[in-house]
N, C-alpha and C positions, 0 to 999 in steps of 0.2 A: 394465553397471556401475552401482554403488549410486550415488543422489543425495546430495549433502550435507544435512547437517542443514537449511542454510537451504532450499534447493531442494525439500525435502520440505516444509516448513513453507509455502513458497511455493505448493505445488501443493495442499496442502490448504485456503489461504486462496483461493486461485481457486474451490474447488470452495464455498465458504460464499459468496463474492461472488455466485456464479450464484444460491444459494437465497434472499440477502437481496435483490439488486436483478436478477430475471427477466429475460436478454434481453442482460444487459450484457455488454460485450468488454471483455477483458483482455489486456495486451500487454507483454512486457518490454521494458523503456527502458535503453537502453547507449548514452546519446548524449553523456556527457561526465562525468568524477569528481564525483561528488556527488551527481548527480540521482536522485529514488528511482527504486526498480526495476519498481514495475509502473502502468501507466496504465490507469485503469479508467474508459469510455466507457458511459454509461448514460442513454439518451435526448437530452436537450440538454444534459447534465450530463459533469463530467470529475474526476478525482482522482487524484492522485499516492502510493505508499507506498512509504515503505521498510522492508524486511524485515529483521527481526534474529531471529536464532536465541534469545535472551534480553533484556529489557529492558536490561540492563547490558552487553549486546556492546560493542568497540570501534565508535565512527563513525571514519568516514573524515573526512578534510578536507572543508568546506564542507556536510557533509551536514545540518548544523543550517540552515546559510543558508538552501539551497534548498528544505527543507523549510519553513520559514518564508515564505519569497519565494511559492511554490506557495499555501501555505494561506492567503495573501492575495488570491489570485488566483481559488478555486475552494475544493478542500479537498487536505489535505495532510497525515502523520500518519507518525510511525514506529508499526510495528506488529509485536508479538512473541507469543508465544505467551501470555504474561502478560497483554496489553491486549486481544488479539484481539477478543473480544466487545465492549469497551467502543468501539473503532475502528468497528467494524462498525453497532453502532449509531449512532454518533456519525455515521458517513457516512450513514444510511439517513435520519436526520433530517435532515441538511444538503440532499441529494438529493430530497426528499420537500416540502422547505418551500416 
């Protein structure tokens, strides 16, 4: 069965995360509505990433709230093909700081 476009994007993102943060672990998160899609664990750091097929894709209720909430705790962003390299750069910078 073919993956949806967002699923394909997540698969590619997981590969890029492994390149940028060798040894990281990435888990799909499905706790409750609005919580970002992916939990990234690397050494003693963590991040939550909300994947979108494109930058202007529809956001579900509360997604902005949860991304901002978790960003204050550690690192959280919306990530899409248009900004993936910027987000990966910011994530690597934040984790290595």
